[in-house]
The first five atom37 places (N, CA, C, CB, O) and aatype in JSON, in Angstrom:
{
  "aatype": [12, 15, 11, 7, 19, 15, 3, 3, 7, 3, 0, 7, 6, 15, 0, 19, 14, 6, 14, 0, 11, 11, 19, 19, 1, 15, 19, 16, 14, 14, 13, 1, 7, 1, 14, 3, 0, 6, 12, 16, 16, 9, 7, 9, 0, 18, 13, 10, 7, 10, 19, 9, 10, 10, 9, 14, 13, 10, 14, 13, 9, 0, 9, 19, 17, 0, 9, 15, 11, 9, 16, 7, 1, 19, 0, 1, 1, 0, 14, 16, 6, 1, 10, 14, 7, 7, 15, 15, 7, 15, 1, 1],
  "atom_mask": [
    [1, 1, 1, 1, 1],
    [1, 1, 1, 1, 1],
    [1, 1, 1, 1, 1],
    [1, 1, 1, 0, 1],
    [1, 1, 1, 1, 1],
    [1, 1, 1, 1, 1],
    [1, 1, 1, 1, 1],
    [1, 1, 1, 1, 1],
    [1, 1, 1, 0, 1],
    [1, 1, 1, 1, 1],
    [1, 1, 1, 1, 1],
    [1, 1, 1, 0, 1],
    [1, 1, 1, 1, 1],
    [1, 1, 1, 1, 1],
    [1, 1, 1, 1, 1],
    [1, 1, 1, 1, 1],
    [1, 1, 1, 1, 1],
    [1, 1, 1, 1, 1],
    [1, 1, 1, 1, 1],
    [1, 1, 1, 1, 1],
    [1, 1, 1, 1, 1],
    [1, 1, 1, 1, 1],
    [1, 1, 1, 1, 1],
    [1, 1, 1, 1, 1],
    [1, 1, 1, 1, 1],
    [1, 1, 1, 1, 1],
    [1, 1, 1, 1, 1],
    [1, 1, 1, 1, 1],
    [1, 1, 1, 1, 1],
    [1, 1, 1, 1, 1],
    [1, 1, 1, 1, 1],
    [1, 1, 1, 1, 1],
    [1, 1, 1, 0, 1],
    [1, 1, 1, 1, 1],
    [1, 1, 1, 1, 1],
    [1, 1, 1, 1, 1],
    [1, 1, 1, 1, 1],
    [1, 1, 1, 1, 1],
    [1, 1, 1, 1, 1],
    [1, 1, 1, 1, 1],
    [1, 1, 1, 1, 1],
    [1, 1, 1, 1, 1],
    [1, 1, 1, 0, 1],
    [1, 1, 1, 1, 1],
    [1, 1, 1, 1, 1],
    [1, 1, 1, 1, 1],
    [1, 1, 1, 1, 1],
    [1, 1, 1, 1, 1],
    [1, 1, 1, 0, 1],
    [1, 1, 1, 1, 1],
    [1, 1, 1, 1, 1],
    [1, 1, 1, 1, 1],
    [1, 1, 1, 1, 1],
    [1, 1, 1, 1, 1],
    [1, 1, 1, 1, 1],
    [1, 1, 1, 1, 1],
    [1, 1, 1, 1, 1],
    [1, 1, 1, 1, 1],
    [1, 1, 1, 1, 1],
    [1, 1, 1, 1, 1],
    [1, 1, 1, 1, 1],
    [1, 1, 1, 1, 1],
    [1, 1, 1, 1, 1],
    [1, 1, 1, 1, 1],
    [1, 1, 1, 1, 1],
    [1, 1, 1, 1, 1],
    [1, 1, 1, 1, 1],
    [1, 1, 1, 1, 1],
    [1, 1, 1, 1, 1],
    [1, 1, 1, 1, 1],
    [1, 1, 1, 1, 1],
    [1, 1, 1, 0, 1],
    [1, 1, 1, 1, 1],
    [1, 1, 1, 1, 1],
    [1, 1, 1, 1, 1],
    [1, 1, 1, 1, 1],
    [1, 1, 1, 1, 1],
    [1, 1, 1, 1, 1],
    [1, 1, 1, 1, 1],
    [1, 1, 1, 1, 1],
    [1, 1, 1, 1, 1],
    [1, 1, 1, 1, 1],
    [1, 1, 1, 1, 1],
    [1, 1, 1, 1, 1],
    [1, 1, 1, 0, 1],
    [1, 1, 1, 0, 1],
    [1, 1, 1, 1, 1],
    [1, 1, 1, 1, 1],
    [1, 1, 1, 0, 1],
    [1, 1, 1, 1, 1],
    [1, 1, 1, 1, 1],
    [1, 1, 1, 1, 1]
  ],
  "atom_positions": [
    [[-16.17, -47.79, 16.45], [-15.28, -46.64, 16.49], [-15.08, -46.11, 15.09], [-13.94, -47.0, 17.14], [-15.38, -46.78, 14.1]],
    [[-14.56, -44.88, 15.03], [-14.32, -44.29, 13.72], [-13.06, -44.88, 13.12], [-14.22, -42.76, 13.82], [-12.27, -45.53, 13.8]],
    [[-12.87, -44.64, 11.84], [-11.72, -45.18, 11.14], [-10.42, -44.49, 11.55], [-11.91, -45.06, 9.64], [-9.34, -45.06, 11.37]],
    [[-10.49, -43.27, 12.09], [-9.31, -42.54, 12.46], [-8.66, -43.04, 13.73], [0.0, 0.0, 0.0], [-7.48, -42.79, 13.95]],
    [[-9.4, -43.73, 14.58], [-8.87, -44.2, 15.85], [-8.7, -45.71, 15.76], [-9.8, -43.81, 17.03], [-9.59, -46.42, 15.29]],
    [[-7.56, -46.2, 16.23], [-7.32, -47.65, 16.16], [-8.12, -48.37, 17.24], [-5.82, -47.96, 16.31], [-8.43, -47.8, 18.29]],
    [[-8.44, -49.64, 16.99], [-9.27, -50.41, 17.92], [-8.49, -50.82, 19.17], [-9.81, -51.66, 17.23], [-9.1, -50.98, 20.23]],
    [[-7.19, -51.0, 19.08], [-6.44, -51.46, 20.23], [-6.06, -50.32, 21.17], [-5.21, -52.18, 19.76], [-5.48, -50.58, 22.23]],
    [[-6.36, -49.06, 20.84], [-6.18, -47.93, 21.75], [-4.74, -47.5, 21.94], [0.0, 0.0, 0.0], [-4.36, -47.16, 23.06]],
    [[-3.92, -47.51, 20.88], [-2.54, -47.04, 21.01], [-2.56, -45.54, 21.3], [-1.72, -47.34, 19.72], [-3.11, -44.76, 20.53]],
    [[-1.96, -45.16, 22.43], [-1.93, -43.75, 22.8], [-0.84, -43.0, 22.03], [-1.71, -43.6, 24.32], [-0.88, -41.78, 21.95]],
    [[0.12, -43.71, 21.48], [1.21, -43.07, 20.76], [0.8, -42.51, 19.41], [0.0, 0.0, 0.0], [1.42, -41.57, 18.92]],
    [[-0.23, -43.07, 18.8], [-0.68, -42.6, 17.5], [-1.75, -41.51, 17.69], [-1.24, -43.78, 16.66], [-2.62, -41.62, 18.56]],
    [[-1.67, -40.47, 16.87], [-2.68, -39.43, 16.96], [-3.86, -39.77, 16.08], [-2.11, -38.06, 16.57], [-3.71, -40.39, 15.02]],
    [[-5.03, -39.38, 16.51], [-6.24, -39.67, 15.74], [-6.36, -38.65, 14.62], [-7.51, -39.64, 16.64], [-6.37, -37.45, 14.87]],
    [[-6.45, -39.12, 13.39], [-6.58, -38.23, 12.23], [-8.04, -38.21, 11.82], [-5.66, -38.69, 11.04], [-8.61, -39.26, 11.51]],
    [[-8.67, -37.05, 11.82], [-10.07, -36.99, 11.43], [-10.26, -37.28, 9.95], [-10.66, -35.63, 11.77], [-9.38, -37.0, 9.13]],
    [[-11.4, -37.84, 9.61], [-11.71, -38.14, 8.21], [-12.17, -36.87, 7.51], [-12.81, -39.25, 8.12], [-12.68, -35.95, 8.15]],
    [[-11.99, -36.81, 6.21], [-12.52, -35.66, 5.47], [-14.03, -35.67, 5.46], [-12.0, -35.65, 4.03], [-14.65, -36.72, 5.65]],
    [[-14.63, -34.52, 5.26], [-16.08, -34.39, 5.26], [-16.67, -35.15, 4.08], [-16.5, -32.89, 5.21], [-16.14, -35.11, 2.97]],
    [[-17.75, -35.85, 4.33], [-18.39, -36.62, 3.26], [-19.46, -35.81, 2.55], [-19.01, -37.9, 3.83], [-19.77, -36.09, 1.39]],
    [[-20.02, -34.82, 3.23], [-21.09, -34.02, 2.64], [-20.73, -32.55, 2.79], [-22.46, -34.33, 3.31], [-20.35, -32.11, 3.88]],
    [[-20.85, -31.8, 1.73], [-20.57, -30.36, 1.75], [-21.87, -29.63, 2.04], [-19.94, -29.88, 0.41], [-22.88, -29.87, 1.38]],
    [[-21.83, -28.75, 3.01], [-23.02, -27.96, 3.35], [-23.15, -26.82, 2.35], [-22.93, -27.42, 4.81], [-22.19, -26.09, 2.11]],
    [[-24.31, -26.67, 1.78], [-24.52, -25.61, 0.8], [-24.65, -24.28, 1.52], [-25.78, -25.91, -0.06], [-25.21, -24.21, 2.62]],
    [[-24.15, -23.23, 0.91], [-24.21, -21.91, 1.5], [-25.48, -21.19, 1.05], [-22.97, -21.1, 1.12], [-26.04, -21.49, 0.0]],
    [[-25.91, -20.23, 1.85], [-27.07, -19.42, 1.5], [-26.7, -18.43, 0.39], [-27.62, -18.67, 2.74], [-27.52, -18.08, -0.45]],
    [[-25.45, -18.0, 0.4], [-24.99, -17.0, -0.56], [-24.7, -17.7, -1.9], [-23.72, -16.26, -0.03], [-24.06, -18.75, -1.93]],
    [[-25.18, -17.11, -2.99], [-24.88, -17.72, -4.29], [-23.39, -17.59, -4.6], [-25.72, -17.05, -5.42], [-22.75, -16.63, -4.17]],
    [[-22.83, -18.52, -5.34], [-21.4, -18.43, -5.67], [-21.12, -17.22, -6.56], [-20.93, -19.72, -6.35], [-21.94, -16.83, -7.39]],
    [[-19.93, -16.65, -6.37], [-19.52, -15.48, -7.17], [-18.83, -15.96, -8.42], [-18.6, -14.54, -6.36], [-17.87, -16.73, -8.35]],
    [[-19.29, -15.51, -9.53], [-18.65, -15.81, -10.8], [-18.16, -14.48, -11.39], [-19.65, -16.56, -11.8], [-18.96, -13.64, -11.8]],
    [[-16.86, -14.31, -11.42], [-16.29, -13.07, -11.92], [-16.53, -12.9, -13.4], [0.0, 0.0, 0.0], [-16.58, -13.88, -14.15]],
    [[-16.67, -11.66, -13.8], [-16.86, -11.36, -15.22], [-16.17, -10.03, -15.49], [-18.38, -11.32, -15.61], [-15.99, -9.24, -14.56]],
    [[-15.8, -9.76, -16.71], [-15.21, -8.47, -17.04], [-16.28, -7.38, -16.9], [-14.62, -8.48, -18.48], [-17.43, -7.56, -17.29]],
    [[-15.88, -6.26, -16.33], [-16.8, -5.16, -16.11], [-16.42, -4.02, -17.07], [-16.76, -4.7, -14.62], [-15.74, -3.07, -16.69]],
    [[-16.88, -4.15, -18.3], [-16.5, -3.19, -19.34], [-17.01, -1.78, -19.07], [-17.02, -3.67, -20.68], [-16.35, -0.8, -19.42]],
    [[-18.18, -1.68, -18.43], [-18.73, -0.35, -18.17], [-17.84, 0.44, -17.21], [-20.16, -0.45, -17.61], [-17.54, 1.61, -17.44]],
    [[-17.42, -0.22, -16.13], [-16.57, 0.47, -15.17], [-15.17, 0.72, -15.73], [-16.49, -0.33, -13.88], [-14.53, 1.71, -15.36]],
    [[-14.7, -0.14, -16.59], [-13.42, 0.1, -17.24], [-13.49, 1.35, -18.1], [-13.01, -1.09, -18.08], [-12.57, 2.16, -18.1]],
    [[-14.58, 1.51, -18.83], [-14.77, 2.68, -19.69], [-14.84, 3.95, -18.85], [-16.04, 2.53, -20.55], [-14.25, 4.97, -19.2]],
    [[-15.58, 3.88, -17.75], [-15.69, 5.06, -16.87], [-14.32, 5.4, -16.28], [-16.72, 4.8, -15.74], [-13.97, 6.58, -16.2]],
    [[-13.55, 4.4, -15.87], [-12.22, 4.64, -15.31], [-11.27, 5.26, -16.32], [0.0, 0.0, 0.0], [-10.5, 6.16, -16.0]],
    [[-11.32, 4.77, -17.54], [-10.45, 5.34, -18.58], [-10.85, 6.79, -18.89], [-10.53, 4.48, -19.87], [-9.99, 7.65, -19.07]],
    [[-12.15, 7.06, -18.96], [-12.62, 8.43, -19.21], [-12.21, 9.35, -18.08], [-14.15, 8.47, -19.4], [-11.81, 10.49, -18.32]],
    [[-12.31, 8.89, -16.86], [-11.91, 9.68, -15.68], [-10.41, 9.99, -15.74], [-12.25, 8.92, -14.36], [-10.01, 11.13, -15.51]],
    [[-9.6, 9.0, -16.06], [-8.16, 9.18, -16.16], [-7.82, 10.18, -17.26], [-7.48, 7.85, -16.44], [-6.99, 11.07, -17.04]],
    [[-8.43, 10.04, -18.42], [-8.14, 10.98, -19.51], [-8.57, 12.4, -19.16], [-8.85, 10.54, -20.8], [-7.88, 13.36, -19.5]],
    [[-9.7, 12.54, -18.47], [-10.12, 13.87, -18.02], [-9.13, 14.5, -17.07], [0.0, 0.0, 0.0], [-8.85, 15.7, -17.16]],
    [[-8.6, 13.71, -16.14], [-7.6, 14.23, -15.21], [-6.33, 14.63, -15.95], [-7.27, 13.2, -14.13], [-5.73, 15.65, -15.65]],
    [[-5.92, 13.82, -16.91], [-4.71, 14.14, -17.68], [-4.9, 15.44, -18.45], [-4.36, 12.99, -18.66], [-4.01, 16.29, -18.47]],
    [[-6.06, 15.6, -19.07], [-6.34, 16.82, -19.84], [-6.35, 18.05, -18.93], [-7.68, 16.71, -20.58], [-5.89, 19.12, -19.32]],
    [[-6.87, 17.88, -17.69], [-6.89, 19.01, -16.77], [-5.51, 19.32, -16.19], [-7.87, 18.74, -15.65], [-5.21, 20.48, -15.9]],
    [[-4.67, 18.31, -16.0], [-3.4, 18.52, -15.32], [-2.27, 18.9, -16.28], [-3.03, 17.29, -14.57], [-1.26, 19.43, -15.81]],
    [[-2.38, 18.66, -17.57], [-1.31, 19.01, -18.5], [-0.99, 20.5, -18.48], [-1.69, 18.59, -19.91], [0.19, 20.84, -18.53]],
    [[-1.96, 21.4, -18.41], [-1.6, 22.82, -18.34], [-0.84, 23.19, -17.07], [-2.84, 23.66, -18.42], [-0.14, 24.21, -17.06]],
    [[-0.94, 22.41, -16.01], [-0.24, 22.71, -14.77], [1.19, 22.18, -14.73], [-1.01, 22.16, -13.61], [1.93, 22.49, -13.8]],
    [[1.59, 21.39, -15.71], [2.93, 20.8, -15.69], [4.05, 21.85, -15.66], [3.1, 19.91, -16.91], [5.01, 21.65, -14.91]],
    [[3.98, 22.95, -16.43], [5.06, 23.94, -16.31], [5.16, 24.54, -14.91], [4.87, 25.05, -17.32], [6.26, 24.76, -14.41]],
    [[4.02, 24.82, -14.28], [4.05, 25.38, -12.93], [4.6, 24.39, -11.92], [2.64, 25.82, -12.51], [5.36, 24.76, -11.02]],
    [[4.24, 23.12, -12.08], [4.76, 22.08, -11.18], [6.27, 21.96, -11.36], [4.06, 20.72, -11.47], [6.99, 21.78, -10.37]],
    [[6.76, 22.04, -12.59], [8.2, 21.95, -12.85], [8.93, 23.15, -12.23], [8.47, 21.88, -14.37], [10.02, 22.99, -11.68]],
    [[8.34, 24.34, -12.33], [8.97, 25.53, -11.76], [9.04, 25.43, -10.24], [8.2, 26.8, -12.17], [10.07, 25.73, -9.65]],
    [[7.96, 25.02, -9.61], [7.96, 24.88, -8.15], [8.97, 23.82, -7.72], [6.54, 24.52, -7.64], [9.66, 24.0, -6.72]],
    [[9.06, 22.72, -8.45], [10.03, 21.68, -8.12], [11.46, 22.21, -8.23], [9.84, 20.46, -9.04], [12.29, 21.95, -7.36]],
    [[11.75, 22.95, -9.31], [13.1, 23.49, -9.5], [13.45, 24.51, -8.42], [13.22, 24.15, -10.88], [14.58, 24.51, -7.92]],
    [[12.5, 25.37, -8.05], [12.76, 26.34, -7.0], [13.02, 25.64, -5.66], [11.57, 27.32, -6.86], [13.9, 26.06, -4.91]],
    [[12.28, 24.6, -5.37], [12.48, 23.88, -4.11], [13.86, 23.19, -4.09], [11.36, 22.84, -3.9], [14.51, 23.14, -3.04]],
    [[14.31, 22.68, -5.23], [15.64, 22.08, -5.28], [16.74, 23.12, -5.09], [15.84, 21.36, -6.61], [17.71, 22.87, -4.37]],
    [[16.58, 24.28, -5.72], [17.59, 25.34, -5.6], [17.65, 25.87, -4.17], [17.27, 26.49, -6.58], [18.73, 26.03, -3.61]],
    [[16.5, 26.14, -3.57], [16.5, 26.64, -2.19], [17.02, 25.6, -1.22], [15.09, 27.09, -1.77], [17.62, 25.95, -0.21]],
    [[16.8, 24.33, -1.49], [17.35, 23.28, -0.63], [18.86, 23.26, -0.67], [0.0, 0.0, 0.0], [19.51, 23.08, 0.36]],
    [[19.44, 23.44, -1.85], [20.9, 23.46, -1.97], [21.49, 24.71, -1.31], [21.32, 23.4, -3.45], [22.52, 24.63, -0.65]],
    [[20.83, 25.85, -1.48], [21.31, 27.08, -0.84], [21.23, 26.95, 0.67], [20.49, 28.3, -1.3], [22.13, 27.4, 1.38]],
    [[20.18, 26.34, 1.18], [20.04, 26.19, 2.63], [21.09, 25.26, 3.19], [18.64, 25.67, 2.99], [21.53, 25.45, 4.32]],
    [[21.51, 24.26, 2.45], [22.56, 23.35, 2.94], [23.92, 24.03, 2.96], [22.62, 22.08, 2.07], [24.75, 23.71, 3.81]],
    [[24.16, 24.97, 2.04], [25.45, 25.65, 1.98], [25.54, 26.8, 2.98], [25.69, 26.17, 0.56], [26.64, 27.24, 3.31]],
    [[24.42, 27.28, 3.47], [24.41, 28.42, 4.38], [25.06, 28.01, 5.71], [22.95, 28.94, 4.62], [24.92, 26.87, 6.14]],
    [[25.76, 28.94, 6.37], [26.35, 28.62, 7.68], [25.25, 28.41, 8.71], [27.31, 29.75, 8.15], [24.19, 29.02, 8.64]],
    [[25.53, 27.52, 9.65], [24.52, 27.19, 10.67], [24.59, 28.13, 11.86], [24.7, 25.76, 11.14], [23.61, 28.26, 12.59]],
    [[25.72, 28.8, 12.07], [25.84, 29.73, 13.21], [25.26, 31.07, 12.79], [27.33, 29.88, 13.67], [25.64, 31.63, 11.76]],
    [[24.36, 31.57, 13.59], [23.7, 32.83, 13.25], [24.38, 34.01, 13.93], [22.21, 32.77, 13.64], [24.33, 35.13, 13.42]],
    [[25.0, 33.8, 15.06], [25.64, 34.88, 15.78], [27.15, 34.85, 15.52], [25.34, 34.79, 17.29], [27.74, 33.77, 15.52]],
    [[27.76, 35.99, 15.32], [29.21, 35.99, 15.14], [29.89, 35.6, 16.46], [29.72, 37.38, 14.66], [29.42, 35.96, 17.53]],
    [[30.97, 34.89, 16.37], [31.72, 34.48, 17.55], [31.37, 33.07, 18.03], [0.0, 0.0, 0.0], [31.96, 32.59, 19.0]],
    [[30.46, 32.42, 17.38], [30.14, 31.04, 17.76], [29.13, 30.97, 18.87], [0.0, 0.0, 0.0], [28.65, 31.99, 19.38]],
    [[28.81, 29.76, 19.25], [27.81, 29.53, 20.29], [28.44, 28.86, 21.52], [26.67, 28.68, 19.76], [27.8, 28.02, 22.15]],
    [[29.69, 29.23, 21.86], [30.38, 28.59, 22.97], [29.86, 29.11, 24.31], [31.88, 28.82, 22.85], [30.07, 28.46, 25.34]],
    [[29.21, 30.24, 24.32], [28.65, 30.76, 25.56], [29.57, 31.72, 26.28], [0.0, 0.0, 0.0], [29.13, 32.38, 27.22]],
    [[30.83, 31.86, 25.87], [31.74, 32.8, 26.53], [31.65, 34.14, 25.86], [33.18, 32.29, 26.49], [31.7, 34.25, 24.64]],
    [[31.52, 35.19, 26.7], [31.41, 36.55, 26.18], [32.68, 37.32, 26.52], [30.15, 37.27, 26.75], [33.31, 37.04, 27.54]],
    [[33.06, 38.26, 25.68], [34.26, 39.07, 25.93], [33.93, 40.33, 26.63], [34.98, 39.38, 24.66], [34.82, 41.13, 26.92]]
  ]
}
């Protein structure tokens, strides 16, 4: 019998499997990470290009943001009833 199972057959004890003695080799070669300086350089250049292109748009983005904040505050202060006399449904 295996070492995990007792010879006297105690049903109360659970059989614990043994660890593997031999490791099966994989077909895929192991991955060894390395720094990828070329892609880092391309990423930094891409980021700087986007920053250079977007900096001229910052004033327009700020203006649109400010207008949206102002119109949001005006819309909250505006009365919700559009018809004079309320919306109770009773007519005179």
